[in-house]
MDTraj code that builds the backbone (N, CA, C; nanometers):
import mdtraj as md
import numpy as np

residues = "MET PRO VAL LEU SER GLU LEU ARG GLU ARG LEU LYS ARG GLU ARG GLY GLU VAL GLU ALA LYS TYR GLY GLU ARG MET ILE GLU LEU ARG VAL ALA PHE PHE THR ASP ASP ILE ALA SER THR GLU GLY LYS VAL VAL PRO LYS ALA CYS TRP ASP ILE GLY THR VAL ARG LEU LEU ALA ASN ALA ALA HIS GLY VAL LYS ALA SER GLU PRO TYR PHE PHE ASP GLY LEU SER GLU LEU LEU THR THR ILE GLU LYS LEU LEU VAL ASP ASN GLY ILE LYS VAL LEU PRO ARG ARG THR ARG ASP LEU HIS TYR".split()
xyz = np.array([
    [5.8337, 14.3733, 18.6790],
    [5.7747, 14.2487, 18.7237],
    [5.8479, 14.2044, 18.8510],
    [5.7736, 14.1677, 18.9557],
    [5.8394, 14.1304, 19.0810],
    [5.9131, 13.9967, 19.0673],
    [6.0240, 13.9872, 19.1415],
    [6.0936, 13.8590, 19.1447],
    [6.0185, 13.7666, 19.2397],
    [6.0434, 13.6394, 19.2274],
    [5.9696, 13.5394, 19.3033],
    [5.9787, 13.5615, 19.4535],
    [6.0966, 13.5933, 19.5048],
    [6.1118, 13.6129, 19.6495],
    [6.0274, 13.7307, 19.6983],
    [6.0192, 13.8369, 19.6199],
    [5.9363, 13.9518, 19.6575],
    [5.7890, 13.9144, 19.6591],
    [5.7470, 13.8379, 19.5600],
    [5.6076, 13.7952, 19.5521],
    [5.5722, 13.7051, 19.6696],
    [5.6589, 13.6115, 19.7036],
    [5.6341, 13.5229, 19.8187],
    [5.6207, 13.6039, 19.9472],
    [5.7086, 13.6991, 19.9679],
    [5.7029, 13.7811, 20.0894],
    [5.5750, 13.8651, 20.0940],
    [5.5367, 13.9208, 19.9800],
    [5.4140, 14.0006, 19.9753],
    [5.2919, 13.9146, 20.0071],
    [5.2862, 13.7951, 19.9500],
    [5.1740, 13.7057, 19.9785],
    [5.1699, 13.6688, 20.1266],
    [5.2842, 13.6418, 20.1871],
    [5.2878, 13.6084, 20.3304],
    [5.2382, 13.7256, 20.4145],
    [5.2784, 13.8474, 20.3774],
    [5.2310, 13.9658, 20.4513],
    [5.0804, 13.9828, 20.4366],
    [5.0293, 13.9683, 20.3137],
    [4.8877, 13.9919, 20.2864],
    [4.7974, 13.8809, 20.3400],
    [4.8432, 13.7572, 20.3340],
    [4.7565, 13.6438, 20.3673],
    [4.7954, 13.5720, 20.4951],
    [4.9144, 13.5976, 20.5461],
    [4.9597, 13.5289, 20.6660],
    [4.9983, 13.3849, 20.6369],
    [5.0243, 13.3112, 20.7446],
    [5.0573, 13.1698, 20.7341],
    [4.9733, 13.0955, 20.8360],
    [4.9260, 12.9753, 20.8033],
    [4.8431, 12.8958, 20.8934],
    [4.8985, 12.7542, 20.9022],
    [4.8694, 12.6876, 21.0134],
    [4.9073, 12.5473, 21.0304],
    [4.8265, 12.4618, 20.9332],
    [4.8911, 12.3628, 20.8771],
    [4.8220, 12.2688, 20.7872],
    [4.8789, 12.1300, 20.8122],
    [4.7906, 12.0363, 20.8429],
    [4.8317, 11.8984, 20.8658],
    [4.8748, 11.8345, 20.7341],
    [4.9495, 11.7267, 20.7492],
    [4.9871, 11.6484, 20.6323],
    [4.8597, 11.6052, 20.5602],
    [4.8551, 11.6192, 20.4303],
    [4.7363, 11.5859, 20.3524],
    [4.6465, 11.7057, 20.3277],
    [4.6724, 11.8186, 20.3969],
    [4.5937, 11.9408, 20.3784],
    [4.6764, 12.0520, 20.3150],
    [4.7975, 12.0216, 20.2767],
    [4.8886, 12.1260, 20.2281],
    [4.8751, 12.1540, 20.0791],
    [4.8136, 12.0636, 20.0067],
    [4.7991, 12.0821, 19.8623],
    [4.6647, 12.1422, 19.8266],
    [4.6635, 12.2163, 19.7190],
    [4.5382, 12.2616, 19.6593],
    [4.5090, 12.1621, 19.5479],
    [4.3894, 12.1024, 19.5533],
    [4.3589, 11.9941, 19.4607],
    [4.2440, 12.0278, 19.3662],
    [4.2570, 11.9772, 19.2450],
    [4.1550, 11.9877, 19.1418],
    [4.1085, 11.8472, 19.1058],
    [3.9879, 11.8399, 19.0557],
    [3.9366, 11.7120, 19.0048],
    [3.8992, 11.7331, 18.8589],
    [3.9594, 11.6549, 18.7719],
    [3.9306, 11.6611, 18.6285],
    [3.8491, 11.5376, 18.5921],
    [3.7400, 11.5578, 18.5212],
    [3.6547, 11.4466, 18.4774],
    [3.6303, 11.4587, 18.3277],
    [3.6534, 11.3495, 18.2571],
    [3.6292, 11.3448, 18.1137],
    [3.4988, 11.2711, 18.0878],
    [3.4183, 11.3228, 17.9980],
    [3.2908, 11.2597, 17.9650],
    [3.3144, 11.1290, 17.8887],
    [3.2280, 11.0303, 17.9165],
    [3.2378, 10.9001, 17.8497],
    [3.1044, 10.8584, 17.7875],
    [3.0045, 10.9468, 17.7953],
    [2.8724, 10.9116, 17.7423],
    [2.8756, 10.8921, 17.5910],
    [2.7897, 10.8039, 17.5443],
    [2.7698, 10.7772, 17.4019],
    [2.8911, 10.7201, 17.3298],
    [2.9872, 10.6655, 17.4022],
    [3.0955, 10.5937, 17.3356],
    [3.0525, 10.4478, 17.3180],
    [3.0026, 10.3881, 17.4261],
    [2.9490, 10.2512, 17.4168],
    [2.8134, 10.2566, 17.3477],
    [2.7787, 10.1528, 17.2775],
    [2.6516, 10.1514, 17.2046],
    [2.5349, 10.1046, 17.2916],
    [2.5642, 10.0511, 17.4107],
    [2.4603, 10.0010, 17.5001],
    [2.4477, 10.0930, 17.6205],
    [2.3238, 10.1322, 17.6536],
    [2.2963, 10.2199, 17.7680],
    [2.3511, 10.1568, 17.8965],
    [2.4190, 10.2382, 17.9788],
    [2.4704, 10.1910, 18.1064],
    [2.6053, 10.1213, 18.0983],
    [2.6635, 10.1159, 17.9803],
    [2.7949, 10.0528, 17.9640],
    [2.8956, 10.1571, 17.9177],
    [3.0230, 10.1254, 17.9417],
    [3.1316, 10.2116, 17.8965],
    [3.2303, 10.1287, 17.8166],
    [3.3089, 10.1953, 17.7378],
    [3.4223, 10.1328, 17.6706],
    [3.5420, 10.1623, 17.7606],
    [3.6036, 10.0603, 17.8213],
    [3.7126, 10.0836, 17.9153],
    [3.8251, 10.1684, 17.8571],
    [3.8734, 10.2595, 17.9403],
    [3.9858, 10.3476, 17.9079],
    [3.9615, 10.4325, 17.7843],
    [3.8359, 10.4706, 17.7612],
    [3.8021, 10.5574, 17.6477],
    [3.7181, 10.6740, 17.6999],
    [3.7490, 10.7935, 17.6527],
    [3.6717, 10.9122, 17.6929],
    [3.6790, 11.0158, 17.5818],
    [3.5881, 11.1125, 17.5888],
    [3.5911, 11.2258, 17.4978],
    [3.6962, 11.3242, 17.5479],
    [3.7346, 11.4173, 17.4632],
    [3.8330, 11.5178, 17.5030],
    [3.7664, 11.6404, 17.5664],
    [3.6460, 11.6228, 17.6185],
    [3.5728, 11.7306, 17.6857],
    [3.5336, 11.6835, 17.8252],
    [3.5081, 11.7789, 17.9137],
    [3.4687, 11.7407, 18.0485],
    [3.4641, 11.8594, 18.1415],
    [3.4911, 11.8320, 18.2693],
    [3.4843, 11.9362, 18.3711],
    [3.6079, 11.9312, 18.4598],
    [3.6350, 12.0430, 18.5216],
    [3.7390, 12.0522, 18.6237],
    [3.6796, 12.1321, 18.7384],
    [3.7069, 12.0894, 18.8594],
    [3.6562, 12.1619, 18.9766],
    [3.7609, 12.1647, 19.0852],
    [3.7493, 12.2647, 19.1710],
    [3.8379, 12.2835, 19.2847],
    [3.7798, 12.2075, 19.4025],
    [3.8622, 12.1295, 19.4709],
    [3.8176, 12.0566, 19.5886],
    [3.8367, 12.1441, 19.7125],
    [3.7504, 12.1274, 19.8109],
    [3.7565, 12.2080, 19.9331],
    [3.8843, 12.1772, 20.0113],
    [3.9385, 12.2815, 20.0754],
    [4.0557, 12.2662, 20.1613],
    [4.0505, 12.3762, 20.2665],
    [4.0155, 12.3381, 20.3896],
    [3.9974, 12.4353, 20.4975],
    [4.1267, 12.5092, 20.5306],
    [4.2399, 12.4411, 20.5268],
    [4.3674, 12.5053, 20.5606],
    [4.3979, 12.6215, 20.4670],
    [4.3583, 12.6077, 20.3426],
    [4.3810, 12.7138, 20.2443],
    [4.2626, 12.8099, 20.2337],
    [4.1547, 12.7813, 20.3045],
    [4.0362, 12.8654, 20.2925],
    [3.9684, 12.8500, 20.1578],
    [3.9807, 12.7325, 20.0994],
    [3.9259, 12.7062, 19.9667],
    [3.7962, 12.6282, 19.9803],
    [3.6938, 12.6769, 19.9138],
    [3.5655, 12.6060, 19.9090],
    [3.5564, 12.5286, 19.7787],
    [3.4820, 12.4190, 19.7808],
    [3.4616, 12.3418, 19.6586],
    [3.3926, 12.4308, 19.5554],
    [3.4344, 12.4194, 19.4321],
    [3.3785, 12.5045, 19.3267],
    [3.2751, 12.4285, 19.2450],
    [3.1999, 12.5041, 19.1721],
    [3.1130, 12.4475, 19.0695],
    [3.2032, 12.3982, 18.9569],
    [3.1555, 12.3065, 18.8734],
    [3.2401, 12.2589, 18.7632],
    [3.2618, 12.3670, 18.6570],
    [3.3819, 12.3707, 18.6050],
    [3.4162, 12.4544, 18.4911],
    [3.4308, 12.3580, 18.3735],
    [3.3658, 12.3876, 18.2635],
    [3.3665, 12.2987, 18.1480],
    [3.4788, 12.3347, 18.0517],
    [3.5397, 12.2323, 17.9934],
    [3.6378, 12.2540, 17.8870],
    [3.5941, 12.1728, 17.7656],
    [3.6231, 12.2261, 17.6477],
    [3.5796, 12.1658, 17.5224],
    [3.7025, 12.1312, 17.4392],
    [3.7757, 12.0316, 17.4831],
    [3.8968, 11.9885, 17.4146],
    [4.0177, 12.0039, 17.5056],
    [4.1147, 11.9158, 17.4870],
    [4.2349, 11.9188, 17.5714],
    [4.3091, 12.0514, 17.5621],
    [4.3022, 12.1154, 17.4466],
    [4.3716, 12.2431, 17.4313],
    [4.3133, 12.3509, 17.5226],
    [4.1900, 12.3331, 17.5696],
    [4.1274, 12.4296, 17.6614],
    [4.1481, 12.3943, 17.8082],
    [4.1997, 12.2760, 17.8378],
    [4.2083, 12.2307, 17.9763],
    [4.2945, 12.3230, 18.0625],
    [4.4127, 12.3580, 18.0171],
    [4.4998, 12.4450, 18.0972],
    [4.4398, 12.5839, 18.1155],
    [4.3785, 12.6362, 18.0117],
    [4.3136, 12.7669, 18.0221],
    [4.1986, 12.7619, 18.1218],
    [4.1242, 12.6521, 18.1216],
    [4.0128, 12.6348, 18.2148],
    [4.0639, 12.6241, 18.3578],
    [4.1718, 12.5501, 18.3783],
    [4.2312, 12.5395, 18.5122],
    [4.2790, 12.6762, 18.5586],
    [4.3445, 12.7502, 18.4719],
    [4.3919, 12.8833, 18.5068],
    [4.2755, 12.9744, 18.5477],
    [4.1677, 12.9735, 18.4715],
    [4.0508, 13.0555, 18.5036],
    [3.9915, 13.0142, 18.6379],
    [3.9807, 12.8852, 18.6629],
    [3.9277, 12.8344, 18.7883],
    [4.0114, 12.8834, 18.9064],
    [4.1425, 12.8743, 18.8955],
    [4.2301, 12.9182, 19.0035],
    [4.2200, 13.0690, 19.0257],
    [4.2259, 13.1451, 18.9188],
    [4.2175, 13.2915, 18.9292],
    [4.0828, 13.3339, 18.9867],
    [3.9741, 13.2739, 18.9387],
    [3.8406, 13.3083, 18.9887],
    [3.8253, 13.2798, 19.1374],
    [3.9051, 13.1881, 19.1890],
    [3.8971, 13.1527, 19.3302],
    [4.0090, 13.2146, 19.4131],
    [4.0782, 13.3127, 19.3563],
    [4.1785, 13.3890, 19.4303],
    [4.3062, 13.3138, 19.4619],
    [4.3366, 13.2116, 19.3860],
    [4.4563, 13.1321, 19.4114],
    [4.5703, 13.1838, 19.3249],
    [4.6815, 13.2159, 19.3882],
    [4.8009, 13.2622, 19.3182],
    [4.8886, 13.1421, 19.2888],
    [4.9308, 13.1276, 19.1648],
    [5.0176, 13.0180, 19.1256],
    [5.1578, 13.0745, 19.1071],
    [5.2514, 13.0217, 19.1839],
    [5.3897, 13.0678, 19.1776],
    [5.4728, 12.9668, 19.0991],
    [5.5663, 13.0138, 19.0187],
    [5.6519, 12.9198, 18.9460],
    [5.7474, 12.8516, 19.0427],
    [5.7711, 12.7251, 19.0237],
    [5.8607, 12.6505, 19.1122],
    [6.0052, 12.6929, 19.0905],
    [6.0420, 12.7232, 18.9714],
    [6.1756, 12.7657, 18.9366],
    [6.1693, 12.9051, 18.8753],
    [6.2828, 12.9569, 18.8394],
    [6.2874, 13.0887, 18.7783],
    [6.2305, 13.0823, 18.6371],
    [6.1233, 13.1513, 18.6172],
    [6.0621, 13.1680, 18.4847],
    [5.9689, 13.2878, 18.4936],
    [5.9169, 13.3303, 18.3837],
    [5.8274, 13.4453, 18.3838],
    [5.7019, 13.4160, 18.4640],
    [5.6578, 13.5158, 18.5426],
    [5.5338, 13.5036, 18.6179],
    [5.4193, 13.5477, 18.5279],
    [5.3140, 13.4695, 18.5232],
    [5.1997, 13.5025, 18.4391],
    [5.0795, 13.5423, 18.5213],
    [5.0911, 13.5514, 18.6523],
    [4.9760, 13.5768, 18.7387],
    [4.9960, 13.7034, 18.8188],
])
top = md.Topology()
chain = top.add_chain()
for i, resn in enumerate(residues, 1):
    res = top.add_residue(resn, chain, resSeq=i)
    for name in ("N", "CA", "C"):
        top.add_atom(name, md.element.get_by_symbol(name[0]), res)
traj = md.Trajectory(xyz[None], top)
C-alpha cells in the first residue's frame, strides 16, 4: 500500500496542479434530508424535523474540473457515508487521509 507522500506525488504527476481562487479550493457536497409528510397540513413543515433519508450531490467546481452531479439517494443515516463515498469515487475524486491512517481509496 502506498504511503501518503507517494500517493500525493503520483496524483500531482498524473493530474497536475492548477490555480484556484479563494472559495474555489474545496470540493463541496450538498446533503438534503426529506421533510415531506411530517406535518399534517399540506405546504407546512415541522421545524427542525426531517426523515433519515434524502439525497447528496456534488456541487460544480471549475478549478477541480468537477461538474454538478445528479442526486444520489441514501436510505438512512447509516448509508450516508457509503453514498458519499460512491459519489466521490464515481466522479473520479481521490480522498486522501489528513493524518496517517489506512488508505481506503
